[in-house]
Backbone as a chain_set.jsonl record, in Angstrom:
{"seq": "MTLFLWRELGENMRKVRVAAGASLRDVEARCGRSRGTLSQVENGKARPSVELVRWYDENFAADGLLLSGYADARAAGAVVAGRAAPGDSAAAGDAMTLVSASPAFGAAAPADTAVELRWVLRNTGSVPWAGRALRRLGAVGGLRLLTTVSSTPLPDVAPGNQAEVMVTAQTPPIRSTVAAYWQLVDASGTPCFPGDPLIAAQLVIV", "coords": {"N": [[13.823, -47.717, -65.556], [15.315, -45.49, -64.672], [15.02, -43.601, -66.782], [12.277, -43.185, -66.631], [12.069, -41.92, -64.136], [13.416, -39.497, -64.618], [11.699, -38.392, -66.524], [9.398, -38.157, -64.981], [10.265, -36.292, -63.109], [10.605, -34.033, -64.766], [7.92, -33.64, -65.521], [6.796, -33.024, -63.049], [8.115, -30.64, -62.544], [6.972, -29.052, -64.512], [4.318, -29.065, -63.602], [4.427, -27.694, -61.091], [5.238, -25.209, -61.963], [3.109, -24.394, -63.633], [1.066, -24.418, -61.73], [1.842, -22.27, -60.223], [1.238, -20.231, -61.878], [3.03, -19.354, -63.805], [4.563, -18.752, -66.933], [6.519, -20.367, -69.55], [7.949, -18.368, -70.768], [8.092, -16.49, -68.711], [9.711, -17.891, -66.867], [12.035, -18.196, -68.363], [12.895, -15.515, -68.511], [13.441, -15.015, -65.855], [15.201, -16.98, -64.829], [17.17, -17.337, -66.688], [17.502, -19.486, -68.438], [16.896, -20.87, -71.7], [13.711, -20.94, -73.412], [13.417, -23.159, -75.034], [15.185, -25.044, -73.919], [14.033, -25.28, -71.358], [11.517, -26.302, -72.03], [12.23, -28.791, -73.124], [13.294, -30.02, -70.847], [11.022, -30.1, -69.134], [9.429, -31.788, -70.621], [10.715, -34.146, -70.402], [12.748, -34.706, -72.172], [15.268, -33.8, -71.855], [17.799, -33.75, -69.376], [17.661, -32.003, -66.336], [19.843, -29.585, -64.751], [21.13, -29.629, -61.378], [21.067, -27.096, -60.312], [19.015, -25.833, -61.777], [16.801, -27.379, -61.045], [16.74, -26.84, -58.31], [16.176, -24.107, -58.46], [13.542, -24.079, -59.529], [12.308, -25.448, -57.409], [12.618, -23.677, -55.247], [11.499, -21.25, -56.175], [8.916, -21.893, -56.917], [7.763, -22.937, -54.694], [7.961, -25.751, -54.03], [8.568, -27.294, -51.889], [10.747, -29.076, -51.486], [10.117, -31.256, -53.057], [10.943, -31.453, -55.771], [13.772, -31.468, -55.686], [14.088, -33.796, -54.27], [13.083, -35.623, -56.137], [15.005, -35.288, -58.124], [17.28, -36.253, -56.818], [16.478, -38.929, -56.443], [16.327, -39.805, -59.109], [18.977, -39.586, -59.952], [20.186, -41.317, -58.147], [19.142, -43.739, -58.93], [20.538, -44.303, -61.17], [23.157, -44.711, -60.509], [25.424, -46.116, -58.146], [25.859, -44.682, -55.004], [28.06, -44.859, -53.158], [31.263, -46.137, -53.902], [31.391, -45.432, -56.508], [33.112, -44.28, -59.364], [34.726, -41.271, -60.379], [34.158, -39.756, -63.59], [36.567, -40.595, -65.915], [37.124, -39.558, -68.471], [36.6, -36.879, -68.491], [38.321, -35.629, -66.872], [41.581, -34.365, -65.853], [44.471, -35.805, -67.405], [45.31, -38.874, -65.987], [44.131, -38.287, -63.568], [41.942, -39.339, -61.069], [39.176, -40.504, -59.113], [37.545, -42.256, -56.465], [34.559, -42.735, -54.712], [34.527, -43.983, -51.624], [33.005, -44.434, -49.274], [30.013, -43.22, -47.625], [28.453, -41.278, -45.143], [25.838, -39.938, -43.19], [23.899, -42.726, -44.547], [22.71, -42.564, -47.932], [19.588, -41.09, -48.181], [18.913, -41.459, -45.548], [17.17, -41.037, -42.388], [16.769, -37.993, -40.538], [16.699, -35.752, -37.764], [14.689, -32.744, -37.576], [15.894, -29.36, -37.812], [18.547, -29.496, -36.696], [22.071, -30.171, -36.126], [23.987, -32.086, -38.355], [26.51, -34.408, -39.051], [28.128, -34.854, -42.015], [29.897, -37.282, -43.726], [32.459, -38.34, -45.925], [34.49, -40.753, -47.525], [37.156, -40.523, -49.629], [38.984, -41.843, -52.322], [42.1, -41.544, -53.894], [42.444, -42.66, -56.885], [43.97, -42.323, -59.075], [46.938, -41.177, -60.814], [47.775, -38.72, -60.152], [48.881, -36.503, -57.709], [46.911, -35.124, -55.064], [46.552, -31.838, -54.105], [45.803, -29.016, -52.208], [43.069, -29.15, -52.669], [39.417, -29.028, -52.572], [36.051, -29.562, -51.356], [33.357, -28.27, -53.007], [30.286, -26.777, -52.504], [27.383, -27.097, -54.486], [25.072, -24.847, -55.942], [22.616, -23.07, -53.888], [23.574, -22.521, -50.477], [22.065, -22.623, -48.233], [18.797, -22.361, -46.663], [15.2, -22.29, -46.136], [14.167, -24.776, -46.914], [16.362, -26.331, -47.287], [19.494, -28.109, -46.828], [21.79, -26.578, -44.735], [25.012, -25.457, -45.176], [28.595, -24.784, -45.124], [30.174, -23.096, -47.889], [32.462, -24.191, -48.989], [34.779, -26.811, -48.355], [37.91, -27.687, -47.151], [40.123, -30.221, -48.436], [42.277, -32.779, -47.254], [45.706, -33.145, -48.368], [46.318, -35.717, -50.72], [48.013, -38.558, -51.632], [48.581, -40.534, -54.625], [46.745, -43.566, -54.626], [46.126, -43.447, -51.97], [43.707, -42.52, -49.394], [41.24, -40.227, -48.063], [39.326, -38.763, -45.413], [36.593, -36.58, -45.485], [34.702, -34.07, -43.906], [31.565, -32.504, -43.432], [29.62, -30.185, -41.751], [26.193, -30.036, -41.449], [23.215, -28.153, -41.208], [20.008, -29.155, -40.576], [16.811, -28.504, -42.17], [13.952, -26.79, -40.623], [11.544, -28.028, -41.109], [9.507, -30.851, -42.02], [10.638, -32.808, -44.637], [12.181, -33.905, -47.736], [15.517, -33.612, -48.375], [18.269, -32.637, -50.426], [21.713, -32.37, -51.298], [24.638, -31.307, -53.102], [28.053, -31.735, -54.092], [31.18, -30.745, -55.609], [34.493, -31.81, -56.374], [37.115, -29.592, -56.316], [40.033, -27.878, -57.62], [42.94, -26.014, -56.428], [42.547, -23.572, -57.669], [39.863, -23.413, -57.904], [38.688, -24.738, -59.971], [36.643, -27.315, -61.302], [37.636, -30.633, -60.661], [36.669, -32.941, -61.778], [34.698, -32.524, -64.169], [31.191, -32.188, -64.999], [28.434, -34.244, -63.918], [27.892, -33.902, -60.399], [29.744, -35.825, -58.027], [29.71, -36.207, -55.293], [27.247, -36.52, -52.914], [24.402, -35.876, -50.796], [21.513, -37.033, -49.238], [18.749, -36.54, -47.207], [16.038, -37.552, -45.171], [13.92, -35.569, -43.547], [12.612, -35.634, -40.37]], "CA": [[13.415, -47.007, -64.346], [15.97, -44.186, -64.599], [14.383, -42.689, -67.727], [10.957, -42.859, -66.09], [12.225, -40.958, -63.046], [13.733, -38.188, -65.194], [10.473, -37.873, -67.14], [8.504, -37.778, -63.885], [10.778, -35.048, -62.561], [10.246, -32.966, -65.698], [6.483, -33.412, -65.428], [6.544, -32.333, -61.786], [8.578, -29.266, -62.718], [5.93, -28.355, -65.281], [3.125, -28.907, -62.768], [4.579, -26.633, -60.091], [5.287, -23.939, -62.691], [1.747, -24.049, -64.049], [0.293, -24.116, -60.522], [2.251, -20.942, -59.764], [0.792, -19.251, -62.861], [4.179, -18.85, -64.556], [4.757, -19.3, -68.273], [7.917, -20.632, -69.88], [8.57, -17.069, -71.036], [8.406, -15.912, -67.396], [10.851, -18.6, -66.294], [13.193, -17.834, -69.181], [13.347, -14.182, -68.124], [13.852, -14.971, -64.452], [16.3, -17.884, -64.467], [18.232, -17.265, -67.678], [17.52, -20.629, -69.365], [16.05, -20.644, -72.862], [12.432, -21.656, -73.399], [13.618, -24.46, -75.662], [15.777, -25.933, -72.913], [13.039, -25.511, -70.312], [10.484, -27.176, -72.578], [12.786, -30.139, -73.228], [13.386, -30.551, -69.487], [9.69, -30.39, -68.623], [8.874, -32.899, -71.391], [11.515, -35.338, -70.173], [13.663, -34.947, -73.282], [16.595, -33.372, -71.419], [17.963, -33.821, -67.925], [17.968, -30.683, -65.768], [20.925, -29.462, -63.782], [20.639, -29.5, -60.011], [20.779, -25.677, -60.087], [17.693, -25.518, -62.329], [15.806, -28.032, -60.195], [16.67, -26.066, -57.071], [15.5, -22.84, -58.782], [12.105, -24.39, -59.584], [11.868, -25.83, -56.068], [12.558, -22.505, -54.38], [10.646, -20.188, -56.708], [7.538, -22.358, -57.056], [7.345, -23.48, -53.398], [7.726, -27.192, -54.176], [8.8, -27.918, -50.57], [11.712, -30.159, -51.579], [9.641, -32.338, -53.925], [11.723, -31.579, -56.996], [15.128, -31.899, -55.337], [13.987, -35.21, -53.909], [12.961, -36.356, -57.392], [16.312, -35.248, -58.786], [18.157, -37.186, -56.1], [16.03, -40.291, -56.74], [16.684, -40.141, -60.488], [20.424, -39.796, -60.013], [20.544, -42.507, -57.366], [18.732, -44.925, -59.687], [21.483, -44.552, -62.252], [24.516, -44.953, -60.031], [25.608, -46.393, -56.726], [26.48, -43.5, -54.433], [29.386, -45.242, -52.687], [31.933, -47.067, -54.8], [31.329, -44.933, -57.88], [34.302, -43.541, -59.747], [34.53, -40.067, -61.172], [34.393, -40.038, -65.006], [37.943, -40.307, -66.276], [37.293, -38.875, -69.745], [36.401, -35.447, -68.353], [39.3, -35.141, -65.909], [42.943, -34.264, -66.353], [45.079, -37.11, -67.636], [45.836, -39.521, -64.803], [43.408, -37.89, -62.36], [40.769, -40.192, -60.875], [38.708, -40.568, -57.74], [36.442, -43.161, -56.146], [33.891, -42.503, -53.439], [34.603, -45.251, -50.905], [31.868, -44.561, -48.363], [29.297, -41.994, -47.28], [27.691, -41.389, -43.906], [24.826, -40.999, -43.133], [23.57, -43.353, -45.819], [21.849, -41.794, -48.826], [18.178, -41.303, -47.875], [18.721, -41.726, -44.119], [16.328, -40.104, -41.65], [17.479, -37.08, -39.652], [15.755, -34.852, -37.099], [14.597, -31.373, -38.072], [16.541, -28.251, -37.114], [19.669, -29.996, -35.889], [23.332, -30.311, -36.857], [24.302, -33.447, -38.774], [27.842, -34.52, -39.642], [28.198, -35.609, -43.264], [31.265, -37.762, -43.912], [32.762, -39.139, -47.115], [35.868, -41.213, -47.699], [37.511, -40.424, -51.046], [40.274, -42.476, -52.634], [42.796, -41.084, -55.089], [42.719, -43.86, -57.676], [44.749, -41.949, -60.251], [48.387, -41.019, -60.654], [48.023, -37.297, -59.877], [48.734, -36.149, -56.287], [45.931, -34.079, -54.759], [47.068, -30.811, -53.205], [45.021, -27.78, -52.214], [41.721, -29.379, -53.185], [38.313, -28.778, -51.645], [34.692, -29.884, -51.789], [32.585, -27.039, -53.171], [28.837, -26.992, -52.558], [26.716, -26.603, -55.68], [23.803, -24.177, -55.674], [22.483, -22.327, -52.64], [24.143, -23.25, -49.336], [21.158, -22.581, -47.092], [17.441, -21.908, -46.923], [14.172, -22.921, -45.318], [13.95, -26.162, -47.325], [17.656, -26.831, -47.732], [20.566, -28.341, -45.873], [22.643, -25.403, -44.661], [26.423, -25.817, -44.984], [29.55, -23.822, -45.675], [30.242, -23.227, -49.348], [33.636, -24.955, -49.405], [35.448, -27.531, -47.27], [39.23, -28.145, -47.614], [40.429, -31.652, -48.429], [43.705, -33.01, -47.008], [46.481, -33.611, -49.519], [46.199, -37.174, -50.834], [48.896, -39.148, -52.638], [47.936, -41.603, -55.402], [46.569, -44.825, -53.925], [45.679, -43.204, -50.601], [42.358, -41.99, -49.252], [41.06, -39.244, -47.002], [37.956, -38.498, -44.988], [36.215, -35.173, -45.44], [33.489, -33.941, -43.111], [30.833, -31.249, -43.553], [28.526, -30.046, -40.795], [24.994, -29.521, -42.11], [22.057, -27.86, -40.372], [18.8, -29.598, -41.279], [15.73, -27.509, -42.146], [13.039, -26.949, -39.492], [10.284, -28.619, -41.538], [9.608, -32.202, -42.574], [10.842, -32.764, -46.089], [13.349, -34.644, -48.217], [16.471, -32.61, -48.846], [19.454, -33.175, -51.091], [22.762, -31.397, -51.561], [25.652, -31.866, -53.995], [29.369, -31.095, -54.054], [32.194, -31.126, -56.586], [35.882, -31.664, -55.974], [37.752, -28.543, -57.111], [41.451, -27.703, -57.328], [43.269, -24.8, -55.681], [42.043, -22.399, -58.393], [38.407, -23.469, -57.929], [38.232, -25.437, -61.178], [36.232, -28.698, -61.017], [38.601, -31.663, -61.059], [35.93, -33.926, -62.564], [33.526, -31.808, -64.664], [30.007, -32.997, -65.273], [27.574, -34.453, -62.752], [28.619, -34.0, -59.134], [29.889, -37.18, -57.52], [29.468, -36.22, -53.857], [25.857, -36.149, -52.687], [23.772, -36.246, -49.531], [20.053, -36.909, -49.218], [18.218, -36.853, -45.893], [14.601, -37.419, -44.954], [13.802, -34.811, -42.299], [11.44, -36.124, -39.625]], "C": [[14.012, -45.596, -64.311], [15.307, -43.176, -65.53], [13.011, -42.261, -67.232], [11.075, -41.787, -65.013], [12.575, -39.578, -63.572], [12.498, -37.572, -65.844], [9.499, -37.399, -66.061], [8.959, -36.462, -63.25], [10.406, -33.874, -63.459], [8.763, -32.617, -65.631], [6.142, -32.665, -64.14], [7.024, -30.884, -61.838], [7.541, -28.449, -63.49], [4.709, -28.079, -64.409], [3.272, -27.766, -61.762], [4.656, -25.265, -60.765], [3.887, -23.475, -63.067], [0.894, -23.665, -62.836], [0.616, -22.727, -59.985], [1.844, -19.848, -60.743], [1.912, -18.653, -63.688], [4.265, -19.524, -65.918], [6.231, -19.624, -68.488], [8.655, -19.337, -70.186], [8.968, -16.389, -69.715], [9.666, -16.55, -66.81], [12.126, -18.264, -67.054], [13.775, -16.5, -68.735], [13.944, -14.159, -66.721], [15.075, -15.842, -64.142], [17.411, -17.938, -65.512], [18.368, -18.46, -68.598], [16.575, -20.336, -70.53], [14.757, -21.443, -72.758], [12.567, -23.043, -74.024], [14.181, -25.471, -74.677], [14.765, -26.285, -71.841], [11.955, -26.464, -70.784], [10.985, -28.612, -72.675], [12.896, -30.8, -71.856], [12.014, -30.979, -68.991], [9.02, -31.551, -69.364], [9.695, -34.175, -71.26], [12.493, -35.66, -71.277], [15.094, -34.512, -72.967], [16.643, -33.443, -69.899], [18.332, -32.447, -67.376], [19.206, -30.728, -64.891], [20.327, -29.336, -62.39], [20.323, -28.038, -59.697], [19.399, -25.301, -60.612], [16.592, -26.142, -61.478], [15.631, -27.254, -58.896], [15.939, -24.74, -57.309], [13.992, -23.042, -58.837], [11.575, -24.658, -58.177], [11.662, -24.601, -55.186], [11.545, -21.47, -54.868], [9.192, -20.595, -56.859], [7.069, -23.138, -55.835], [7.017, -24.973, -53.469], [8.064, -27.977, -52.917], [9.716, -29.136, -50.64], [11.323, -31.296, -52.505], [10.562, -32.54, -55.121], [13.152, -32.017, -56.717], [15.142, -33.366, -54.932], [13.888, -36.067, -55.169], [14.264, -36.395, -58.158], [17.263, -36.256, -58.142], [17.778, -38.632, -56.395], [16.457, -40.723, -58.137], [18.18, -40.406, -60.62], [20.83, -41.067, -59.28], [20.188, -43.781, -58.117], [19.74, -45.286, -60.761], [22.894, -44.855, -61.805], [24.511, -45.256, -58.559], [26.359, -45.222, -56.117], [27.882, -43.804, -53.926], [29.975, -46.258, -53.651], [31.896, -46.621, -56.25], [32.577, -44.112, -58.181], [33.93, -42.308, -60.54], [34.869, -40.369, -62.626], [35.79, -39.622, -65.442], [38.098, -39.493, -67.534], [37.107, -37.376, -69.633], [37.397, -34.831, -67.377], [40.658, -34.996, -66.573], [43.546, -35.654, -66.476], [45.676, -37.656, -66.345], [45.121, -39.192, -63.514], [42.147, -38.734, -62.23], [40.438, -40.27, -59.394], [37.593, -41.58, -57.623], [35.88, -42.771, -54.787], [33.791, -43.842, -52.724], [33.381, -45.459, -50.014], [31.275, -43.197, -48.077], [28.476, -42.248, -46.033], [27.132, -40.007, -43.539], [24.558, -41.575, -44.534], [22.636, -42.458, -46.623], [20.386, -42.129, -48.525], [17.901, -41.592, -46.413], [17.828, -40.664, -43.483], [17.198, -39.247, -40.737], [16.465, -36.149, -39.006], [15.801, -33.44, -37.688], [15.391, -30.421, -37.186], [17.65, -28.725, -36.168], [20.91, -30.116, -36.758], [23.616, -31.785, -37.128], [25.686, -33.442, -39.416], [27.775, -35.413, -40.878], [29.65, -35.994, -43.492], [31.376, -38.582, -45.191], [34.228, -39.562, -47.06], [36.145, -41.262, -49.2], [38.873, -41.055, -51.262], [40.827, -41.885, -53.927], [43.213, -42.323, -55.872], [43.485, -43.549, -58.963], [46.231, -41.868, -59.949], [48.773, -39.584, -60.326], [47.868, -37.029, -58.384], [47.698, -35.036, -56.122], [46.55, -33.109, -53.769], [46.201, -29.563, -53.344], [43.603, -27.945, -52.718], [40.657, -29.161, -52.104], [37.021, -29.331, -52.228], [33.916, -28.58, -51.85], [31.104, -27.376, -53.336], [28.284, -26.388, -53.839], [25.392, -25.959, -55.301], [23.82, -23.422, -54.356], [22.973, -23.168, -51.472], [23.244, -23.2, -48.106], [19.795, -22.054, -47.484], [16.45, -22.714, -46.111], [13.999, -24.392, -45.643], [15.243, -26.825, -47.784], [18.525, -27.24, -46.552], [21.473, -27.117, -45.891], [24.066, -25.832, -44.321], [27.3, -24.648, -45.389], [29.65, -24.073, -47.172], [31.398, -24.102, -49.813], [34.309, -25.578, -48.188], [36.788, -28.065, -47.778], [39.365, -29.666, -47.505], [41.908, -31.827, -48.118], [44.405, -33.414, -48.305], [46.468, -35.143, -49.524], [47.116, -37.666, -51.959], [48.148, -40.228, -53.408], [47.898, -42.908, -54.61], [46.084, -44.667, -52.508], [44.261, -42.638, -50.586], [42.298, -41.017, -48.084], [39.587, -39.127, -46.669], [37.733, -36.997, -44.971], [34.864, -35.075, -44.756], [32.89, -32.553, -43.295], [29.716, -31.254, -42.523], [27.348, -29.381, -41.509], [23.9, -29.27, -41.078], [20.81, -28.26, -41.143], [17.716, -28.533, -41.202], [14.747, -27.785, -41.012], [11.711, -27.612, -39.852], [10.518, -30.016, -42.093], [9.68, -32.119, -44.094], [11.938, -33.757, -46.444], [14.29, -33.64, -48.842], [17.685, -33.296, -49.454], [20.445, -32.045, -51.327], [23.887, -32.091, -52.327], [26.926, -31.042, -53.927], [30.213, -31.579, -55.224], [33.569, -30.965, -55.959], [36.527, -30.636, -56.895], [39.218, -28.427, -56.718], [41.673, -26.36, -56.634], [42.765, -23.531, -56.354], [40.521, -22.366, -58.453], [37.829, -24.161, -59.146], [37.82, -26.863, -60.825], [37.26, -29.698, -61.525], [37.957, -32.696, -61.971], [34.648, -33.27, -63.056], [32.38, -32.756, -64.98], [29.163, -33.136, -64.03], [28.398, -34.507, -61.479], [28.641, -35.432, -58.635], [29.483, -37.273, -56.056], [28.057, -35.703, -53.584], [25.415, -36.57, -51.286], [22.274, -36.061, -49.701], [19.567, -37.372, -47.84], [16.703, -36.675, -45.88], [14.429, -36.781, -43.579], [12.492, -35.19, -41.605], [11.233, -35.308, -38.349]], "O": [[13.328, -44.631, -63.97], [15.056, -42.036, -65.138], [12.623, -41.104, -67.394], [10.277, -40.851, -64.977], [12.092, -38.579, -63.04], [12.273, -36.367, -65.732], [8.854, -36.362, -66.213], [8.133, -35.62, -62.895], [9.947, -32.84, -62.975], [8.392, -31.444, -65.678], [5.292, -31.774, -64.144], [6.407, -30.002, -61.242], [7.271, -27.296, -63.155], [4.132, -26.994, -64.467], [2.354, -26.962, -61.596], [4.192, -24.272, -60.205], [3.522, -22.319, -62.852], [0.105, -22.722, -62.893], [-0.23, -22.082, -59.366], [2.071, -18.667, -60.48], [1.764, -17.554, -64.222], [4.061, -20.733, -66.033], [7.088, -19.207, -67.708], [9.846, -19.215, -69.901], [10.039, -15.791, -69.614], [10.562, -15.86, -66.324], [13.18, -18.069, -66.449], [14.99, -16.359, -68.594], [14.848, -13.373, -66.438], [15.891, -15.485, -63.293], [18.471, -18.512, -65.263], [19.249, -18.472, -69.458], [15.575, -19.638, -70.365], [14.707, -22.485, -72.104], [11.908, -23.989, -73.593], [13.718, -26.61, -74.606], [14.645, -27.447, -71.451], [11.518, -27.335, -70.031], [10.255, -29.548, -72.349], [12.627, -31.993, -71.713], [11.853, -32.09, -68.485], [8.148, -32.221, -68.81], [9.411, -35.171, -71.925], [13.021, -36.77, -71.328], [16.021, -34.816, -73.719], [15.638, -33.219, -69.225], [19.231, -31.795, -67.907], [19.57, -31.776, -64.358], [19.159, -28.978, -62.237], [19.419, -27.757, -58.909], [18.682, -24.534, -59.969], [15.569, -25.509, -61.219], [14.509, -27.037, -58.439], [15.17, -24.296, -56.457], [13.241, -22.26, -58.254], [10.517, -24.153, -57.801], [10.666, -24.495, -54.471], [10.819, -20.882, -54.067], [8.317, -19.732, -56.924], [6.108, -23.904, -55.91], [5.951, -25.41, -53.035], [7.87, -29.192, -52.875], [9.492, -30.12, -49.936], [12.116, -32.212, -52.721], [10.92, -33.671, -55.448], [13.691, -32.855, -57.44], [16.095, -34.089, -55.22], [14.53, -37.113, -55.263], [14.601, -37.408, -58.773], [17.954, -37.008, -58.828], [18.656, -39.474, -56.58], [16.895, -41.856, -58.338], [18.598, -41.333, -61.314], [21.708, -41.803, -59.732], [20.861, -44.799, -57.959], [19.797, -46.43, -61.212], [23.742, -45.218, -62.621], [23.696, -44.724, -57.805], [27.388, -44.804, -56.649], [28.814, -43.063, -54.241], [29.27, -47.133, -54.155], [32.328, -47.36, -57.134], [33.037, -43.339, -57.34], [32.945, -42.299, -61.278], [35.777, -41.16, -62.887], [36.156, -38.45, -65.354], [39.098, -38.791, -67.682], [37.419, -36.652, -70.579], [37.322, -33.637, -67.087], [40.865, -35.439, -67.702], [43.176, -36.569, -65.741], [46.459, -36.975, -65.684], [45.453, -39.745, -62.466], [41.367, -38.833, -63.178], [41.309, -40.122, -58.536], [36.794, -41.754, -58.543], [36.621, -42.512, -53.84], [33.06, -44.732, -53.16], [32.793, -46.54, -50.004], [31.92, -42.163, -48.254], [27.873, -43.31, -45.883], [27.862, -39.016, -43.571], [24.936, -40.993, -45.55], [21.863, -41.687, -46.055], [19.98, -43.289, -48.598], [16.773, -41.935, -46.058], [17.738, -39.538, -43.972], [18.224, -39.7, -40.229], [15.47, -35.79, -39.636], [16.821, -33.007, -38.225], [15.542, -30.639, -35.984], [17.665, -28.38, -34.986], [20.814, -30.157, -37.985], [23.499, -32.624, -36.235], [25.995, -32.571, -40.229], [27.41, -36.585, -40.79], [30.536, -35.14, -43.458], [30.513, -39.403, -45.501], [35.088, -38.81, -46.602], [35.454, -41.956, -49.946], [39.804, -40.833, -50.487], [40.112, -41.745, -54.92], [44.218, -42.958, -55.554], [43.629, -44.409, -59.831], [46.713, -42.417, -58.958], [49.958, -39.263, -60.23], [46.803, -37.307, -57.834], [47.623, -34.12, -56.941], [47.02, -33.517, -52.707], [45.906, -29.114, -54.451], [42.99, -26.971, -53.155], [40.949, -29.116, -50.909], [36.909, -29.541, -53.436], [33.826, -27.862, -50.854], [30.726, -28.164, -54.203], [28.676, -25.288, -54.231], [24.674, -26.465, -54.44], [24.877, -23.165, -53.779], [22.809, -24.388, -51.472], [23.628, -23.687, -47.042], [19.647, -21.384, -48.506], [16.813, -23.704, -45.475], [13.712, -25.187, -44.749], [15.22, -27.767, -48.576], [18.324, -26.784, -45.427], [21.882, -26.669, -46.962], [24.301, -26.488, -43.306], [26.82, -23.65, -45.926], [29.259, -25.133, -47.661], [31.34, -24.69, -50.893], [34.399, -24.959, -47.128], [36.808, -28.825, -48.747], [38.803, -30.3, -46.612], [42.73, -31.093, -48.665], [43.781, -33.953, -49.22], [46.59, -35.782, -48.479], [46.995, -37.227, -53.103], [47.176, -40.784, -52.896], [48.891, -43.306, -54.0], [45.668, -45.646, -51.888], [43.693, -42.32, -51.631], [43.186, -40.987, -47.232], [38.718, -39.355, -47.51], [38.579, -36.237, -44.5], [33.98, -35.898, -44.994], [33.607, -31.553, -43.313], [28.953, -32.215, -42.431], [27.486, -28.307, -42.094], [23.688, -30.084, -40.18], [20.576, -27.762, -42.245], [17.701, -27.737, -40.263], [14.709, -28.899, -40.491], [10.84, -27.747, -38.993], [11.607, -30.323, -42.579], [8.878, -31.443, -44.737], [12.546, -34.372, -45.567], [13.901, -32.896, -49.743], [18.073, -34.391, -49.046], [20.052, -30.896, -51.532], [24.07, -33.303, -52.218], [26.894, -29.827, -53.732], [29.999, -32.666, -55.759], [33.783, -30.092, -55.118], [36.493, -30.787, -58.117], [39.607, -28.826, -55.62], [40.719, -25.659, -56.295], [42.573, -22.516, -55.686], [39.94, -21.418, -58.981], [36.613, -24.173, -59.337], [38.557, -27.559, -60.127], [37.701, -29.624, -62.672], [38.621, -33.264, -62.839], [33.601, -33.437, -62.429], [32.572, -33.953, -65.196], [29.165, -32.251, -63.174], [29.482, -35.089, -61.466], [27.669, -36.168, -58.802], [28.967, -38.302, -55.62], [27.712, -34.587, -53.973], [25.973, -37.486, -50.682], [21.821, -35.053, -50.243], [19.929, -38.451, -47.37], [16.166, -35.759, -46.503], [14.759, -37.392, -42.562], [11.411, -35.08, -42.184], [10.298, -35.572, -37.592]]}, "num_chains": 1, "name": "protein.A"}
């Protein structure tokens, strides 16, 4: 199922590009990705980054379709709550588990209103967390996006303890499915767990 969803996302990216009259050469020049990479993504042979999906969504007026497909593909491959950050890409002894998320992934929310996004994060490693923050990936606002601040401080957390972090999001004024992603970064802004973002929110705007 997961592979099918990634292939479907790539096909939809190709469709919106072609419908907009843009060639791969055009996209290469405008977004900075190579034609080879773009072709592999559109053919389902490579997984796109959320930044690339968002770029297609915004520049080819996909009205949230592609970001929704990205969120669906990622959700099919991992449980949003209870998932641990990949230990092999983090500093030795550093680890995190997402305990809970609210609202639930894919929950309905009214248009053009403020919504409180809450996550409970547990420090499951041996490294104390100090000066960390959740940093939003990609654009932090737009007509078809959840609008949030770019960074939200996280309380200091000792190993074995957990903390709640809250982000206020303004929903878009139109019906759509929207998704947003965050990474945990240290005091210098370096991702603590490089790779796919662990913290995500998806809302169906009604």
